[in-house]
N, C-alpha and C positions, 0 to 999 in steps of 0.2 A: 475209811472205805474208799476204794478207787474203782473206776470203770474206764476201760480203754478199748478201742476198736481192736477186734481180734481177726476179723475178716470183713468181707463186704456185707455179710448178713449176720454177724455176731459181735457181741461185746463181752469181754472178760471182766467179771466183777470180783473184787477181792476185799477182804476185811480181816480184822484181828479176831482171833478165837475168843469166845466168852466162856468163862468158867461155869460149868453146870449145864451148858447148852447141849441138847441132844440132836438138834437140827437147826437149820436156818431157813428163813423164808425171805425170798427176794421178791419185791413188788416192782413192776416196771410198766411204763407206757410211753407212747410218743408224747413229746411236749405239746404238740399242736392240738391233738384230739385223740380219742380212742379210749377203750376200756382198759382198766388195770388188769394185768396178768400176773401170775405168780409161778415161781419155781422154788421147789424145796430141795435142800441138799444137806449133807452132813459135812461137806468140805468147807474150807474158808476161801476157796477160789472156785468160781463157777462160770462157764461160758453160757451166755443167754443167746439162743439161736433163733432163727426164723425172723430176723429183723429186716427192715427195709433199708437198703443202701442209701446213704445221704440223709436219712431222717434222724433228728435228735431224739433221744429217749432220756427219761429220768429213771433212776434206780434207787431203791431203799432196801435195807435189810434189817431183820430183827431175829433175835435168838429165841428159840422155843425149847421148852422142856415139859415134864409132866405137870408142873405147876402153872403153866400158861406161857404167854409170850411177852417179851419186852416191848418197849416202844420201838418204833422204826428209827433208824438213823436219819440224819439229814440227807436230803437228796443229793445225788451226784449225777452229772450229765455226760453222755457220750454219744457219738455218732458213728455207726458202722460205715467204713469207707472202703471202696474197692482199691485194689492194688494194680498198678500198671505192670504187666508182665515184662520181664527183662528179656531182651533179645539174646539168644545164644549165638555167638559168632560161628559162622560156617568155616570149617577148616579149609584152607587152600593148600594146594601142593605146588611146590616150586619145581619147574622142569629142570 
């Protein structure tokens, strides 16, 4: 499982597919405090949005099917970071 900043307010979480899984549940929360939130998906890469820029979060994922859910993976950590806009050069004309 990996997690990496995707934008100033989101982190992209990815993991390897599990045979027999019909969906995956991502659990996450800020490392300093806060309640655990969940995102459910059928994909193996999922952006988690609505995060606070500069705050570190932990993420775990588990596979789910009709028989129940697996144990969560070990936690991975990521911090959404803002990007510095790149200045676009202004064209100049030569007389």
